[in-house]
C-alpha positions in Angstrom: 39.8 -80.8 -18.3 37.9 -77.5 -18.7 39.6 -74.7 -20.5 39.7 -71.4 -18.6 38.7 -68.3 -20.5 39.6 -64.8 -19.5 36.8 -63.2 -17.5 35.2 -60.2 -18.9 34.0 -57.2 -16.8 30.3 -57.3 -16.2 28.4 -55.1 -18.7 26.7 -53.0 -16.0 29.8 -52.4 -14.0 30.5 -49.3 -11.8 31.7 -47.0 -14.6 28.6 -47.9 -16.7 26.4 -47.3 -13.6 27.9 -43.9 -13.2 27.2 -43.2 -16.9 23.6 -44.3 -16.4 23.4 -42.0 -13.3 24.6 -39.1 -15.5 21.8 -39.7 -17.9 19.3 -39.5 -15.0 21.1 -36.3 -13.8 20.7 -34.8 -17.3 17.0 -35.4 -17.2 16.8 -33.8 -13.8 18.9 -30.8 -15.0 16.5 -30.2 -17.9 13.6 -30.1 -15.5 15.4 -27.7 -13.2 16.2 -25.4 -16.2 12.6 -25.4 -17.1 11.8 -24.5 -13.5 14.6 -21.8 -13.5 16.0 -23.3 -10.3 19.6 -22.1 -10.9 21.2 -23.1 -7.7 20.1 -26.6 -8.1 21.1 -26.5 -11.8 24.7 -25.8 -10.6 24.6 -28.6 -8.1 23.2 -31.2 -10.5 25.4 -30.2 -13.4 28.5 -30.4 -11.1 27.5 -33.9 -10.1 27.1 -34.8 -13.7 30.5 -33.5 -14.6 32.1 -35.4 -11.7 30.5 -38.7 -12.8 31.8 -38.0 -16.3 35.4 -37.8 -15.0 34.9 -40.6 -12.5 33.5 -43.3 -14.8 36.4 -42.9 -17.3 39.0 -42.9 -14.5 37.5 -46.1 -12.9 37.2 -47.8 -16.2 40.8 -47.3 -17.1 42.2 -47.9 -13.6 40.3 -51.0 -12.8 40.3 -52.5 -16.4 36.5 -52.2 -16.6 36.3 -50.8 -20.2 33.5 -52.3 -22.3 31.9 -51.8 -25.6 28.7 -50.6 -23.9 30.7 -48.0 -21.9 32.7 -46.8 -25.0 29.4 -46.2 -26.8 27.2 -45.1 -23.9 29.6 -42.6 -22.3 29.9 -40.2 -25.3 26.2 -40.5 -26.1 25.2 -39.5 -22.6 27.6 -36.6 -22.8 25.9 -35.4 -26.0 22.5 -35.7 -24.4 23.6 -33.7 -21.3 25.4 -30.9 -23.2 23.1 -30.5 -26.2 20.0 -30.8 -24.1 21.2 -28.2 -21.6 21.8 -25.7 -24.4 18.4 -26.5 -26.0 16.5 -25.9 -22.7 18.5 -22.7 -22.0 17.6 -21.2 -25.3 14.2 -19.8 -24.3 15.7 -18.4 -21.0 18.3 -16.5 -23.1 15.6 -14.6 -24.9 14.6 -12.8 -21.6 16.7 -9.9 -20.3 18.5 -10.7 -17.1 21.8 -11.5 -15.3 23.1 -8.0 -16.1 22.7 -8.3 -19.9 20.2 -7.9 -22.6 18.3 -10.9 -24.1 19.9 -13.0 -26.8 23.1 -14.1 -25.1 22.4 -17.6 -26.6 21.1 -17.6 -30.2 19.3 -20.4 -32.1 22.1 -20.7 -34.6 24.6 -21.3 -31.7 22.5 -24.2 -30.4 22.0 -25.5 -33.9 25.8 -25.5 -34.4 26.3 -27.5 -31.1 23.7 -30.1 -31.9 24.5 -30.4 -35.6 28.2 -31.0 -34.8 27.4 -33.7 -32.3 24.9 -35.5 -34.7 27.3 -35.4 -37.7 30.4 -36.5 -35.7 28.4 -39.3 -33.9 27.1 -40.6 -37.3 30.6 -40.5 -38.8 32.1 -42.3 -35.8 29.4 -45.0 -36.0 29.9 -45.4 -39.8 33.7 -45.6 -39.5 33.8 -48.0 -36.5 31.3 -50.3 -38.3 34.0 -50.5 -41.0 36.6 -51.4 -38.4 38.2 -47.9 -38.4 39.1 -46.5 -35.0 37.8 -42.9 -34.7 38.3 -41.7 -31.1 38.3 -38.3 -29.6 41.4 -36.1 -30.0 42.8 -33.2 -28.0 40.6 -30.6 -29.7 37.5 -32.6 -29.1 38.4 -32.7 -25.4 39.0 -29.0 -25.3 35.6 -28.5 -26.9 34.0 -30.6 -24.1 35.8 -28.6 -21.4 34.7 -25.3 -22.9 31.1 -26.5 -23.3 31.0 -27.4 -19.6 32.8 -24.2 -18.6 30.3 -22.1 -20.6 27.4 -23.9 -18.9 28.8 -23.3 -15.5 29.2 -19.6 -16.3 25.6 -19.5 -17.5 24.2 -21.1 -14.4 26.3 -18.9 -12.1 25.2 -15.7 -13.9 21.6 -16.7 -13.8 21.9 -17.7 -10.1 23.5 -14.4 -9.3 20.6 -12.5 -11.1 18.1 -14.5 -9.1 19.7 -13.3 -5.8 19.8 -9.7 -7.1 23.5 -9.2 -6.6 25.2 -5.9 -7.5 25.2 -4.5 -11.0 29.0 -4.7 -11.3 28.9 -8.4 -10.4 26.2 -9.0 -13.1 28.4 -7.3 -15.7 31.5 -9.3 -14.8 29.5 -12.6 -14.9 27.8 -11.6 -18.1 31.2 -10.8 -19.7 32.7 -14.1 -18.6 29.6 -16.0 -19.9 29.8 -14.3 -23.3 33.5 -15.0 -23.6 33.2 -18.6 -22.7 30.2 -19.1 -25.1 32.2 -17.7 -28.0 35.3 -19.7 -27.1 33.1 -22.8 -26.9 31.5 -22.1 -30.3 34.9 -21.7 -31.9 36.2 -25.0 -30.4 32.9 -26.7 -31.4 33.3 -25.5 -35.1 37.1 -26.2 -35.3 36.9 -29.7 -33.7 34.0 -30.5 -36.0 36.0 -29.5 -39.1 39.0 -31.4 -37.8 36.9 -34.6 -37.3 35.6 -34.2 -40.9 39.1 -33.9 -42.2 40.3 -36.9 -40.2 37.2 -38.9 -41.4 37.9 -38.1 -45.1 41.6 -39.1 -44.7 40.6 -42.4 -43.0 38.1 -43.2 -45.6 40.6 -42.5 -48.3 43.1 -44.9 -46.6 40.5 -47.5 -46.1 39.5 -47.3 -49.8 43.1 -47.6 -51.0 43.7 -50.8 -49.0 
């Protein structure tokens, strides 16, 4: 008599399809930034953020979590966020949206990208050793602030393209600057917290 084995969710299930769609949306977003099509940047980035929430929700609710999804989802997030800031850097060197040039500096983008590369490498190293190293609350706050800052950037640039009033430009510029600095603080703090956690986990693993 044949032995029944528990069925596993298909690798390319709906949550993973949404993650793959988000990667395509990220590439479209980079092109739109290069073309300075800010209204469409807002639309595409909003869709990407929705897929990010939806794929995790469906995976948990329908029991469709998979190794591919756990690895692909954060990787695509990093491509989307880091790539967006990289492509926005040249735009930030031109005066506009009610403010002078330089609202996004090379060191800021370097901090964002370096943090993601270091933490991704650490997570891969630890999980290969059988140590769980998932996201914590500060990492999630960092992601929220990174997205909020991007929304504020696209809104400010879109408003400038439509030549709205100077007061509106200044308000949007102030909001953009505040969110960028809050995002940078969360990025640095969450990176340091991950490094501290990794060091503690490695010490425990070494002592076992």
